[in-house]
N, C-alpha and C positions, 0 to 999 in steps of 0.2 A: 282473596285472601280465602275463603269458605272452600270454596272449589276447588280451588288449586292444593290445598294443605286437607283436603278430605275431612274438614272439622265438621263433627254431627251439626244438625241443624239446631237441637236443642241447645247449643250453647248459646246460640240467640236469645235463648230465654232468661237467662243466665243474669241475674242481677249487680254481682260483678263486672260485666261485659255489658252493663250498660251504664254503671257509675261508671268503669274504664273509659268509656267511650265518650262521655258527658264531659270529662277532665279533660279531655284531650281538645275538644272542641272549643271548650269556655277557657283555655288556658294557653299562656304563652311560652312555649316552649322551645325555642330558637334555638337549634344547637343541640337538643334532646337526642341520648344514642338508645335503643332498646336495649334490656339484659341478653345479654351475652346467652347462648346455649349453657354454656360450662357454669356460669354465675347462676341461672337459673337453676340449675340441678344441685347445687353444691351450696353457696352462699347463705341466699335468696332463699332457698330451702329450709336450711337450718333456723334461721331467725323467723321464718312463718310457723315453723313448728314449735318456738321458742316463745312466739305471740298468741299462740292457742293453747300452751300449754298452762301460761298464764291466766287467759280467760276460763279454763277450766278448771281453777283453783278452787275458785267458792263450792264449785258444786263438788269437788274432793274433801271440802271442809266441813262441808252439809254431813258426811258420809259419819265422822264424829259425832255430833251433835243427835240425829236420828237416824241413823243404820241408812243400809242400802241393801236393794233385793238386787239380785246375779237375774239377768231377763238371757234367756237360750232357748235357738228356734233354730231349724235346720231347712235346706232350701237348696236347689240347685242353676245355677249358673245357664251363659248360654250357650258352653261349654259342656253343658250336664254335668259338672263335677258339682257333688254332694259340697257346702258347707255349712258352715256352724257357725250363727252369730251369736257375739258375746256380748252384753250390754250392762251397763249398772244405771239401775233408777231408784231415786232418792226425793227428795221434799224440791231439790233445786231442780231436778230436771233428770233426764237421762244420758248418760253417756255411753258413746260405744268403745267397745275394750281391744275386740279383736275380731276378724274372722277367721275360721280355721278351713283349708283345706283339706275333707276328711277322707278322699279318697281309699278306699278300700277299708275303713276302720268305723264307718259310721255305725256298723250296728253292734258294737264291740262294747261293751259297759265300761268296762277295765280302762279303754280309752276316753270316753266322756268321764269317768271321775276323774281322772287325771287332767281334765280341760278345765272343770269348775273349780277341784284343787290349785290349780294354776292361778284361775281367777280370783280365789277366796285367799289367796298370797296378797295378790298385786294390792287387792282393795283392803285387806285387813282384816284376820278372821272375825275381829271383836266387832267389827263396821258391820257385817253381812247379818244380815234376818231370815233372809229365806233368798231361794232359788226356783226360780219358775221356768218351768218348761211344759211341754206337751205330755200327755199321758205313754208315750213311747214303751213299752217295755224297757229296753236299752236304757230310759232315762229314767224309772223306777229304780232299777236295777243299781244305777253307778247312784243314784241318792243313799241308797241302803250304806253303800260304801265310806258317803261321804258323811252321812249321820253318826256311825260309832265313831270318824273322827274328831267330828263337830257336832256333839249333841245338841248345841244350842241354835243350831240353823235347821228350819223348817224346810221342805222340800212342799211346794205348790201345782199344782198342776194348774194349767193355765184354763181359766173357766171357760174360754169364748171355744178351744178345742174341747171343753166339756161335754159343751153343748153341740157342737157341730158332729160328734159322735154318735149319741144320741137320734139327730137329724138323719144321720147315714144311715142306721139301725131302722128307721121309720121306712125311709123313701125307697132305703135298698136292701131288704128284707132276704137276708140266708135263706138255701130251700132247709136247711137243716135246724133252724132257729125254731122254738117254739112258738112263736110270732106269726112264720110267714103264712098260714094260713087265714089269719084275720086280717092284714095287712099287704094280700099280694096285691088287691086291687090297688093301692098306691103305687107298685111298684109296675103293674100294667099301665096305669094312666102315665105314669112319667117316661114310660118308652111310647107311648103315643105323643107326648111332648116333643122327645128327641125324634120322633119320624118328621112331625111335622117343619119343625126344626131344620134337621137334617135335606129335604129335597126342596124347601123352599131355598138355602143359603147353595144350594149344590147343582141346584138348577136355572139357568138364566132366565129361563122365561116367567119361570112360578116368581124368581127374585121381583123382575122388572114388573109383574102384574101387580104386586106384594107393594111396590113402592110408591103405585098409582096411588092406592088408597091409605097411604100410611107414612109418616115423617119418621116414624120410632122405628131405629133397626132392631132385629133381632138381636138381643143380647148373647157373645159366646162369652160363657163362664170356664174360667179354669178351673181345675177339677181343685187346684189347691186354695181357692178363694172359699172362704167359709158359708155353707149352705147354697153351693152353686145351682142345684138343681130348682129349688124353692124360687131363686131370684131368674132362672131363666123362668119357670110358671108364671112367675106373676108378672114379665116381661108380657110373656102370651095371653094373659088376661087382659092385659091394657090393649091390645091390639085386638081384639075379639071381633071388635066393627069391620076390621081392615080386610082379616081373614075370610070372614064372611063373604064380601062382595070381591073377594079374591077367586075363592069357587064357584062363584056364578058369572064370576066377568066372560065374557064371548070369547076370549083369549085362550082361557085355561080348555077351552074345546081339543088344543093342540096336542095334546098329550095320547096318542091312538098306538104308541109302542107299549106290546102285552108289558114287559116288564116297568119300566116307567106309568103304564097306566091304572097296573095296582096299586100303587104306591097312591098317586093320585087320585085314587078312589078311596082309599084309606084316610089321607089327610081329610078329603073334603066328607068321609060322612063321620069325620071326629067332629069336625069344623060345624055342622052343619046339625049335632045331636046336641039338644037342651040338659039333657039326663049327662053326657060326657062332661059340659059345663058346670053342671050342678056337681059333680063329682068333684071338678076341678076347685071352685069356689070354698067345697068344705075341706078338701087340703088346705087350704089357704089360712081359712079360718082356724083350723087349731091349731097349725103349726104357727100363726102368726105372733102368740104369747110369748114361745121359746124363741123366735127371730128377736123379737123384740127386748127381751133379756138378754139376748147375744148381744145385740146392737149398745147397750147400754154399759154392757159388760167389757166393749171393747174399746171404749172411752180414753181418751189421757185425763183419766181422774180417778181418787181411789173409791173404790168399790167394795172392796173386801168385807168391810162390816157390815154391808149389805146383803152380803150374799145369801145369808137362810131364809130371809122374809123374802128375797127374788126368785128365789127356787119354788119354795111354799105358795107366792102367790100365781107363778107362772103357771103352776102343775093346777092351782085351783081355777084357774083361767080357760085352763086345756078341759078340765074336767066338763063346764059350766057349760063350755060350746058343744062340746059332745053329748052331751046331756040332754040339752035343747032341740039338738038336730035331730036326736032318736026319740023325742018327747017323755022322755023318762025321768021319775023326780030326785032334787038332788039329793033330797035327805033321806029316803029310804030306797031310791031304783038303784039299778045294777044296770052296767054297760059292760059286755064283755069284751067289745074295741077298745073301751077305755082303761080296763083293766089291761089290755096288750100293751097299751102308749104308756101306760105307768109302771109295768115293768121294766119297759126300756127306761125311762127317765130315773127310777130309782137305783136301778141296777147302775147308769152311771155316775149318780149323787154319789152312791156308795164306794166308789171307786176314787172319787175326786174329794169324797170330804178330809178334811183333816182339823186338827185340834184348834190352828190359829185362826179359822175360820168361827167356828165357838168363841174364841178370847175377844176376837176385833167383834161380834154380834153382841157380847155382853157388855162390852166399854160403851154403848151407844146410849149416853142419858136418857133421851125419850123413851126408853123404855122400862125407866125408872118412875118415873112420876108424869102424870100424864098433863099436869101444868108446865112441862116443861118446852121450851120451847125449841120446835126443832132445829131453827138456825142461830142457836144461843151460842155464845164464844164462850162454853164453858164458865162464865163467871156473872154473869148477869143475875141469873137465877140463885136461890141458895141450895136449890134441890141439886143444882147443878156443880155449884162449888163444894157439896158434901160428897158428890160422886167421885169429883177431883180428887 
């Protein structure tokens, strides 16, 4: 059935396939006739749609009680078509609204605004609290149009995307940027990381030697993934011992061709240089607070009320690591490199900070009373009750 019908193998992982197979095996279905092609695409499809709508109704009902957030993101499918996903997130969960093929229209703010307005009408303008998108220029322009029409609806830039952008600026600074001189060493370091990865993965002998000493594969992270350069660099650090054994292996001497040998020697030089690994460790250490905040913000739980304190704590941790590395006093000292990183982070915060962050932060009870239990249900302590 799978091979003759060219069914995707992932279908075997579907819980519905397993449930269906068990039902057939454990039931007396003498004379049972499977549904026909026409019944599947008409009657049964309509019944299933009605069933799904009934299951979604509690989520829709929650929109009237506590409001909903419209969440949108763009991506490309296997045919490279630009698609825009629109979802509604609420206290009851996330509900998919639609996916739009935006071929030829993805960069136009008026087109994006029309999509969001249609979503607002479907959900109900009185139920929508905010629209969450990335920080693209067309999204910002679209939201200006929406805010003029619906003043009560906030535009909230995605926190995770807002953290990924400064990471990109730190790891791949533009030559025209004022931070380039102080962070060029990071770009050079990550270029070496990419060179090592490319050489090993694209040369069968090198990959075979590497696999002799490591069970961990070298990660290939798509550019669309957040913090892709840091993820790849972390994996390289984890397999340092295997890389050192690889370049010292007797089979490594097979590279005698001029062009290949130059790359092989470049890889060996990086892997066997302690100062190169020290720079890599330093990069991973001061970007770790940013990565940690990115991971927390990317969870399926409410974090809007914590954005202020998370940004402040993250910057303070970055400062502490850089100052300790440079041997500078935290109170009266000054670091040119930290000033460069701080400028990048503050620039991004200023572009992504909105009044909704401030309002959410101001409603956290623990900031009003030291005796308030952070896990309080807002009514167990008198201070919490008074704030409520």
